[in-house]
C-alpha positions as a Markdown table, in Angstrom:
| # | Residue | x | y | z |
|---|---|---|---|---|
| 1 | Cys | 0.0 | 0.0 | 0.0 |
| 2 | Tyr | 1.4 | 3.4 | -1.1 |
| 3 | Leu | 1.1 | 6.6 | 0.9 |
| 4 | Lys | -0.9 | 8.1 | -2.0 |
| 5 | Asp | -3.4 | 5.4 | -1.7 |
| 6 | Ile | -4.3 | 6.2 | 1.9 |
| 7 | Val | -7.5 | 8.3 | 2.1 |
| 8 | Glu | -9.6 | 9.4 | 5.0 |
| 9 | Asn | -12.4 | 7.0 | 5.9 |
| 10 | Tyr | -15.4 | 9.3 | 6.1 |
| 11 | Phe | -17.6 | 6.4 | 7.3 |
| 12 | Leu | -15.8 | 6.4 | 10.6 |
| 13 | Arg | -15.6 | 10.2 | 11.2 |
| 14 | Asp | -18.6 | 10.3 | 13.6 |
| 15 | Asp | -18.3 | 6.8 | 15.1 |
| 16 | Asp | -17.2 | 8.3 | 18.5 |
| 17 | Lys | -20.3 | 10.5 | 18.6 |
| 18 | Glu | -23.3 | 8.6 | 20.0 |
| 19 | Pro | -26.6 | 9.6 | 18.3 |
| 20 | Leu | -29.0 | 11.4 | 20.6 |
| 21 | Gly | -32.1 | 9.6 | 19.4 |
| 22 | Asp | -32.2 | 7.5 | 22.6 |
| 23 | Ala | -31.7 | 10.5 | 24.9 |
| 24 | Arg | -34.2 | 12.9 | 23.3 |
| 25 | Asp | -37.7 | 12.4 | 22.0 |
| 26 | Ala | -37.8 | 11.9 | 18.3 |
| 27 | Asn | -41.1 | 13.8 | 18.1 |
| 28 | Gln | -39.7 | 16.9 | 19.9 |
| 29 | Cys | -40.4 | 20.2 | 18.1 |
| 30 | Cys | -37.9 | 22.8 | 17.1 |
| 31 | Thr | -37.5 | 25.5 | 19.8 |
| 32 | Ser | -35.5 | 27.9 | 17.6 |
| 33 | Cys | -38.5 | 28.9 | 15.4 |
| 34 | Glu | -42.3 | 29.3 | 15.9 |
| 35 | Asp | -43.3 | 26.8 | 13.1 |
| 36 | Asn | -43.5 | 23.8 | 15.6 |
| 37 | Ala | -41.6 | 21.8 | 13.0 |
| 38 | Pro | -40.3 | 18.4 | 14.2 |
| 39 | Ala | -36.7 | 18.6 | 15.4 |
| 40 | Thr | -34.2 | 16.6 | 13.4 |
| 41 | Ser | -31.0 | 17.8 | 15.1 |
| 42 | Phe | -29.7 | 19.2 | 18.4 |
| 43 | Cys | -27.2 | 22.0 | 19.0 |
| 44 | Val | -24.7 | 21.0 | 21.7 |
| 45 | Glu | -23.7 | 24.6 | 22.4 |
| 46 | Cys | -27.2 | 26.1 | 22.4 |
| 47 | Gln | -28.7 | 23.0 | 24.0 |
| 48 | Glu | -31.8 | 23.2 | 21.9 |
| 49 | Pro | -33.5 | 21.0 | 19.2 |
| 50 | Leu | -33.5 | 22.3 | 15.7 |
| 51 | Cys | -35.6 | 21.5 | 12.6 |
| 52 | Glu | -34.0 | 21.1 | 9.2 |
| 53 | Thr | -34.6 | 24.8 | 8.2 |
| 54 | Cys | -33.1 | 26.1 | 11.4 |
| 55 | Val | -30.1 | 23.7 | 11.0 |
| 56 | Glu | -29.3 | 25.4 | 7.7 |
| 57 | Ala | -29.8 | 28.8 | 9.2 |
| 58 | His | -27.7 | 27.8 | 12.2 |
| 59 | Gln | -24.8 | 26.8 | 10.0 |
| 60 | Arg | -25.0 | 30.0 | 8.0 |
| 61 | Val | -25.0 | 32.5 | 10.8 |
| 62 | Lys | -21.4 | 33.6 | 11.7 |
| 63 | Tyr | -22.1 | 33.3 | 15.5 |
| 64 | Thr | -23.4 | 29.7 | 15.3 |
| 65 | Lys | -21.9 | 28.2 | 12.2 |
| 66 | Asp | -19.1 | 26.5 | 14.2 |
| 67 | His | -21.5 | 24.9 | 16.7 |
| 68 | Thr | -21.7 | 21.2 | 16.9 |
| 69 | Val | -25.1 | 20.1 | 15.5 |
| 70 | Arg | -25.9 | 16.4 | 15.9 |
| 71 | Ser | -28.8 | 14.4 | 14.5 |
| 72 | Thr | -31.5 | 13.4 | 16.9 |
| 73 | Gly | -31.8 | 10.0 | 15.1 |
| 74 | Ser | -35.2 | 10.9 | 13.5 |
| 75 | Ser | -34.0 | 9.1 | 10.3 |
| 76 | Lys | -31.4 | 6.6 | 9.6 |
| 77 | Ser | -29.7 | 8.7 | 6.9 |
| 78 | Gln | -29.6 | 11.8 | 9.1 |
| 79 | Ala | -28.3 | 9.9 | 12.0 |
| 80 | Arg | -25.3 | 8.6 | 10.0 |
| 81 | Glu | -24.5 | 11.6 | 7.7 |
| 82 | Lys | -22.9 | 14.9 | 8.6 |
| 83 | Thr | -22.9 | 17.9 | 6.3 |
| 84 | Ile | -19.4 | 18.6 | 5.0 |
| 85 | Tyr | -18.6 | 22.2 | 4.2 |
| 86 | Cys | -16.3 | 23.7 | 1.5 |
| 87 | Ser | -12.7 | 24.2 | 2.7 |
| 88 | Val | -12.6 | 27.5 | 0.7 |
| 89 | His | -16.2 | 28.8 | 1.3 |
| 90 | Lys | -16.6 | 27.8 | 4.9 |
| 91 | His | -20.3 | 28.6 | 5.0 |
| 92 | Glu | -21.2 | 26.6 | 1.9 |
| 93 | Pro | -22.0 | 22.9 | 2.1 |
| 94 | Leu | -20.7 | 20.5 | -0.5 |
| 95 | Val | -24.0 | 19.9 | -2.4 |
| 96 | Leu | -22.7 | 19.4 | -5.9 |
| 97 | Phe | -20.4 | 16.8 | -7.6 |
| 98 | Cys | -18.1 | 18.0 | -10.5 |
| 99 | Asp | -18.0 | 15.1 | -13.0 |
| 100 | Thr | -15.1 | 16.8 | -14.8 |
| 101 | Cys | -12.9 | 17.0 | -11.7 |
| 102 | Asp | -14.5 | 14.0 | -9.9 |
| 103 | Thr | -14.9 | 15.9 | -6.7 |
| 104 | Leu | -17.5 | 17.4 | -4.4 |
| 105 | Thr | -18.0 | 21.1 | -4.7 |
| 106 | Cys | -20.1 | 23.9 | -3.2 |
| 107 | Arg | -22.2 | 26.2 | -5.3 |
| 108 | Asp | -19.7 | 29.0 | -5.2 |
| 109 | Cys | -16.8 | 26.7 | -6.4 |
| 110 | Gln | -19.0 | 25.3 | -9.2 |
| 111 | Leu | -19.7 | 28.8 | -10.4 |
| 112 | Asn | -16.0 | 29.9 | -10.3 |
| 113 | Val | -13.2 | 27.4 | -10.3 |
| 114 | His | -15.4 | 24.6 | -11.9 |
| 115 | Lys | -17.2 | 26.9 | -14.3 |
| 116 | Asp | -18.5 | 25.2 | -17.4 |
| 117 | His | -17.7 | 21.8 | -15.9 |
| 118 | Gln | -20.1 | 19.0 | -16.0 |
| 119 | Tyr | -21.7 | 18.5 | -12.6 |
| 120 | Gln | -24.6 | 16.8 | -10.8 |
| 121 | Phe | -26.6 | 17.5 | -7.7 |
| 122 | Leu | -25.4 | 15.4 | -4.8 |
| 123 | Asp | -28.5 | 13.1 | -4.7 |
| 124 | Asp | -28.2 | 12.4 | -8.4 |
| 125 | Ala | -24.4 | 11.8 | -8.1 |
| 126 | Val | -25.0 | 9.4 | -5.2 |
| 127 | Lys | -27.5 | 7.4 | -7.2 |
| 128 | Asn | -25.2 | 7.2 | -10.2 |
| 129 | Gln | -22.2 | 6.4 | -8.1 |
| 130 | Arg | -24.1 | 3.8 | -6.1 |
| 131 | Lys | -25.3 | 2.2 | -9.4 |
| 132 | Met | -21.8 | 2.2 | -10.8 |
| 133 | Leu | -20.2 | 0.8 | -7.6 |
| 134 | Ala | -23.0 | -1.8 | -7.3 |
| 135 | Ser | -22.2 | -2.9 | -10.8 |
| 136 | Leu | -18.5 | -3.2 | -9.9 |
| 137 | Val | -19.3 | -5.0 | -6.7 |
| 138 | Lys | -21.4 | -7.5 | -8.6 |
| 139 | Arg | -18.7 | -8.0 | -11.2 |
| 140 | Leu | -16.1 | -8.5 | -8.5 |
| 141 | Gly | -18.5 | -10.7 | -6.5 |
| 142 | Asp | -19.0 | -12.9 | -9.6 |
| 143 | Lys | -15.2 | -13.0 | -10.2 |
| 144 | Asn | -14.6 | -13.9 | -6.6 |
| 145 | Ala | -17.2 | -16.7 | -6.8 |
| 146 | Asn | -15.5 | -18.1 | -9.9 |
| 147 | Leu | -12.1 | -17.7 | -8.1 |
| 148 | Gln | -13.5 | -19.6 | -5.1 |
| 149 | Lys | -14.8 | -22.3 | -7.5 |
| 150 | Ser | -11.4 | -22.5 | -9.3 |
| 151 | Thr | -9.6 | -22.6 | -5.9 |
| 152 | Lys | -11.7 | -25.4 | -4.7 |
| 153 | Glu | -11.2 | -27.3 | -8.0 |
| 154 | Val | -7.4 | -26.8 | -7.7 |
| 155 | Arg | -7.5 | -28.0 | -4.1 |
| 156 | Thr | -9.4 | -31.1 | -5.2 |
| 157 | Ser | -6.9 | -31.6 | -8.0 |
| 158 | Ile | -4.0 | -31.4 | -5.5 |
| 159 | Arg | -5.6 | -34.1 | -3.4 |
| 160 | Gln | -6.3 | -36.2 | -6.4 |
| 161 | Val | -2.7 | -35.9 | -7.6 |
| 162 | Ala | -1.5 | -36.7 | -4.1 |
| 163 | Asp | -3.7 | -39.8 | -4.1 |
| 164 | Val | -2.4 | -40.8 | -7.5 |
| 165 | Gln | 1.1 | -40.4 | -6.3 |
| 166 | Lys | 0.5 | -42.6 | -3.3 |
| 167 | Arg | -1.1 | -45.3 | -5.5 |
| 168 | Val | 1.8 | -45.2 | -8.0 |
| 169 | Gln | 4.3 | -45.5 | -5.1 |
| 170 | Val | 2.4 | -48.5 | -3.8 |
| 171 | Asp | 2.1 | -50.1 | -7.3 |
| 172 | Val | 5.8 | -49.6 | -7.9 |
| 173 | Lys | 6.7 | -51.1 | -4.6 |
| 174 | Met | 4.4 | -54.1 | -5.2 |
| 175 | Ser | 5.9 | -54.5 | -8.7 |
| 176 | Ile | 9.4 | -54.4 | -7.2 |
| 177 | Leu | 8.5 | -57.0 | -4.6 |
| 178 | Gln | 6.9 | -59.2 | -7.3 |
| 179 | Ile | 10.0 | -58.9 | -9.5 |
| 180 | Met | 12.2 | -59.7 | -6.6 |
| 181 | Lys | 10.0 | -62.7 | -5.8 |
| 182 | Glu | 10.3 | -64.0 | -9.4 |
| 183 | Leu | 14.0 | -63.4 | -9.4 |
| 184 | Asn | 14.5 | -65.3 | -6.2 |
| 185 | Lys | 12.4 | -68.1 | -7.6 |
| 186 | Arg | 14.4 | -68.2 | -10.8 |
| 187 | Ala | 17.6 | -67.9 | -8.9 |
| 188 | Lys | 16.7 | -71.0 | -6.8 |
| 189 | Val | 15.9 | -72.9 | -10.0 |
| 190 | Leu | 19.2 | -71.9 | -11.6 |
| 191 | Val | 21.1 | -72.8 | -8.4 |
| 192 | Ser | 19.4 | -76.2 | -8.3 |
| 193 | Asp | 20.1 | -76.9 | -12.0 |
| 194 | Ala | 23.7 | -75.8 | -11.5 |
| 195 | Gln | 24.0 | -78.0 | -8.5 |
| 196 | Lys | 22.6 | -81.0 | -10.3 |
| 197 | Val | 25.1 | -80.4 | -13.2 |
| 198 | Thr | 28.1 | -79.9 | -10.9 |
| 199 | Glu | 27.1 | -82.8 | -8.7 |
| 200 | Gly | 26.9 | -85.1 | -11.8 |
| 201 | Gln | 30.2 | -83.9 | -13.1 |
| 202 | Gln | 31.8 | -84.2 | -9.7 |
| 203 | Glu | 30.5 | -87.8 | -9.3 |
| 204 | Lys | 31.9 | -88.7 | -12.8 |
| 205 | Leu | 35.2 | -87.1 | -11.9 |
| 206 | Glu | 35.3 | -89.0 | -8.6 |
| 207 | Arg | 34.8 | -92.3 | -10.4 |
| 208 | Gln | 37.4 | -91.4 | -13.0 |
| 209 | His | 39.8 | -90.5 | -10.2 |
| 210 | Trp | 39.1 | -93.8 | -8.4 |
| 211 | Ala | 39.8 | -95.8 | -11.6 |
| 212 | Met | 43.0 | -93.8 | -12.3 |
| 213 | Thr | 44.2 | -94.3 | -8.8 |
| 214 | Lys | 43.5 | -98.0 | -9.0 |
| 215 | Leu | 45.3 | -98.3 | -12.4 |
| 216 | Gln | 48.2 | -96.3 | -11.0 |
| 217 | Arg | 48.6 | -98.6 | -8.1 |
| 218 | His | 48.4 | -101.7 | -10.5 |
| 219 | Gln | 51.1 | -100.2 | -12.8 |
| 220 | Glu | 53.3 | -99.3 | -9.8 |
| 221 | His | 53.0 | -102.9 | -8.6 |
| 222 | Ile | 54.0 | -104.3 | -12.0 |
| 223 | Leu | 56.9 | -101.8 | -12.3 |
| 224 | Arg | 58.2 | -102.7 | -8.9 |
| 225 | Phe | 58.2 | -106.4 | -9.7 |
| 226 | Ala | 59.7 | -105.9 | -13.1 |
| 227 | Asn | 62.5 | -103.7 | -11.8 |
| 228 | Trp | 63.2 | -106.1 | -9.0 |
| 229 | Ala | 63.4 | -109.0 | -11.5 |
| 230 | Leu | 65.7 | -106.9 | -13.7 |
| 231 | Glu | 68.0 | -106.0 | -10.8 |
| 232 | Ser | 68.1 | -109.6 | -9.5 |
| 233 | Asp | 71.2 | -111.7 | -10.1 |
| 234 | Asn | 69.1 | -114.8 | -10.5 |
| 235 | Asn | 69.2 | -115.3 | -14.2 |
| 236 | Thr | 67.3 | -118.6 | -14.1 |
| 237 | Ala | 64.4 | -117.0 | -12.3 |
| 238 | Leu | 64.3 | -114.1 | -14.8 |
| 239 | Leu | 64.1 | -116.5 | -17.7 |
| 240 | Leu | 61.4 | -118.6 | -16.0 |
| 241 | Ser | 59.4 | -115.4 | -15.2 |
| 242 | Lys | 60.0 | -113.4 | -18.3 |
| 243 | Asn | 56.7 | -114.5 | -20.0 |
| 244 | Leu | 54.6 | -113.6 | -17.0 |
| 245 | Ile | 56.4 | -110.3 | -16.5 |
| 246 | Ser | 56.1 | -109.5 | -20.2 |
| 247 | Phe | 52.4 | -110.4 | -20.2 |
| 248 | Gln | 51.8 | -108.1 | -17.2 |
| 249 | Leu | 53.7 | -105.3 | -18.8 |
| 250 | His | 51.9 | -105.6 | -22.1 |
| 251 | Arg | 48.5 | -105.8 | -20.4 |
| 252 | Ala | 49.3 | -102.7 | -18.3 |
| 253 | Leu | 50.3 | -100.8 | -21.4 |
| 254 | Lys | 46.9 | -101.6 | -23.0 |
| 255 | Met | 44.9 | -100.6 | -19.9 |
| 256 | Asn | 43.4 | -97.0 | -20.0 |
| 257 | Val | 40.9 | -95.0 | -18.0 |
| 258 | Asp | 37.9 | -93.8 | -19.8 |
| 259 | Pro | 37.4 | -90.1 | -19.6 |
């Protein structure tokens, strides 16, 4: 809010002044004249009720124009509204509205400073301004209603998006769990198959190792006997055993272990 946007709130100017309608009879007559007209105001300094005609006269006379005149509450508009006087012509009330300058004026100002300007009487200006402001209020009210509707829709959309996000998170987590479950299941199958293959291969290798060990021992036995016979000095025994030794050597050479 800028300083230039700050204006006086005329609606609050007389809030601290209590209306006198409760303290004085609304049907009391004016005591300032002999017309017995109903009093509409009360002069604080003179301490006497005044009719509308006397109020105007009261505010024109130099001696009483600065008196505090309050409404007696005889009408709602009078109780709330106070006459505002021109800052230049102190005795002249602001009863005109200059359309050209968009400001309140008194009759003297309108005939001088605001000469040839478009103007309205206060009542007509109030009616037109009320109509214009009411139209703006309605437009803003409609816009505010649409804004409230849009705000509500956006708030609903926010909740919906949040709900969708939660559902997506749950679905993703469930999918991950399902994938992990399938992977674990597949891993167990692969491990089982690999175990079967390795166990079969291991069993085959164990049999092959056993056969090779057995053949190795047999060959070593024949080699020891043949070497012992060759190293022996008993030639007769060698000749008598050569066929058996030769047979064992040839048979050992032919023996192989199947892979």
